Structures are given as structure tokens and as C-alpha cells.
C-alpha positions in Angstrom: 74.3 7.6 24.0 77.6 7.2 22.1 77.9 9.0 18.8 80.1 7.4 16.2 81.8 9.2 13.3 83.3 6.7 10.8 85.3 7.6 7.7 86.4 5.5 4.8 89.9 6.0 3.5 91.6 4.5 0.5 90.6 2.8 -2.7 87.0 1.8 -3.1 87.9 -1.8 -3.7 90.1 -1.9 -0.5 88.9 0.7 2.0 90.1 1.2 5.5 87.8 2.6 8.1 88.6 5.0 10.9 86.1 5.7 13.7 85.7 8.2 16.6 83.1 7.8 19.3 81.9 10.6 21.5 80.9 9.7 25.0 79.8 12.3 27.6 81.5 15.1 25.5 84.8 13.3 25.1 86.1 11.9 21.8 87.9 8.6 21.5 89.7 7.4 18.4 90.0 3.8 17.6 92.5 2.0 15.4 91.9 1.7 11.7 90.1 -1.5 10.5 89.0 -3.3 7.4 85.3 -2.9 8.2 83.2 -0.1 9.6 81.9 -2.3 12.4 85.4 -3.3 13.5 86.5 0.4 13.4 83.6 1.3 15.6 84.3 -1.5 18.0 88.0 -0.3 18.2 86.8 3.2 19.1 84.3 1.8 21.7 87.1 -0.3 23.3 89.3 2.7 23.6 86.5 4.7 25.2 85.5 1.9 27.6 89.1 1.3 28.7 89.8 5.0 29.2 86.6 5.7 31.1 87.0 2.6 33.2 90.6 3.6 34.2 89.3 7.1 35.2 86.6 5.6 37.2 89.0 3.2 39.0 91.4 6.1 39.6 88.7 8.2 41.3 87.6 5.2 43.4 91.2 4.5 44.4 91.8 8.2 45.3 88.6 8.3 47.4 89.5 5.0 49.2 92.9 6.4 49.9 91.5 9.6 51.4 88.9 7.7 53.3 91.5 5.4 54.8 93.8 8.3 55.8 90.9 10.1 57.6 90.2 6.9 59.7 93.9 6.5 60.8 94.5 7.1 64.5 97.2 9.9 65.0 
């Protein structure tokens, strides 16, 4: 389960929120936002994008290795 840490910065009448989400032991910082919910969504987007790229990179590397092992010398 993701764990969010959200902070409020600035004047009480015009706060800015900053959020970090922890997923599988890794922390991802999102862009600041005007609402807590939007700050958490920003952090979630960074986490999802980063983890998805890592997953695709691993699949690509595996596919590349698999293809090379099937090549005829």
C-alpha cells in the first residue's frame, strides 16, 4: 500500500501542499499544488511513471537477451 506524507507550506489563507508517496520502499516527490488531493495525485503520477518505466526497461532487457539467445550463429 502506498504511504503518503503531505505537508502544508505558506500562509494559512493561501497554503501550498507538497506530497511524497512511498511505494515498495522507494519515495517519490510530486510537484507542489494548491490542494492536498492534487499534491498527492502529483506524487502518485511520478511514482506510477517511474515504476512503469522501470518495468518496461526490465521487460525490454529480458526480450533483448531472449532474442539474442535464439539467434543462429
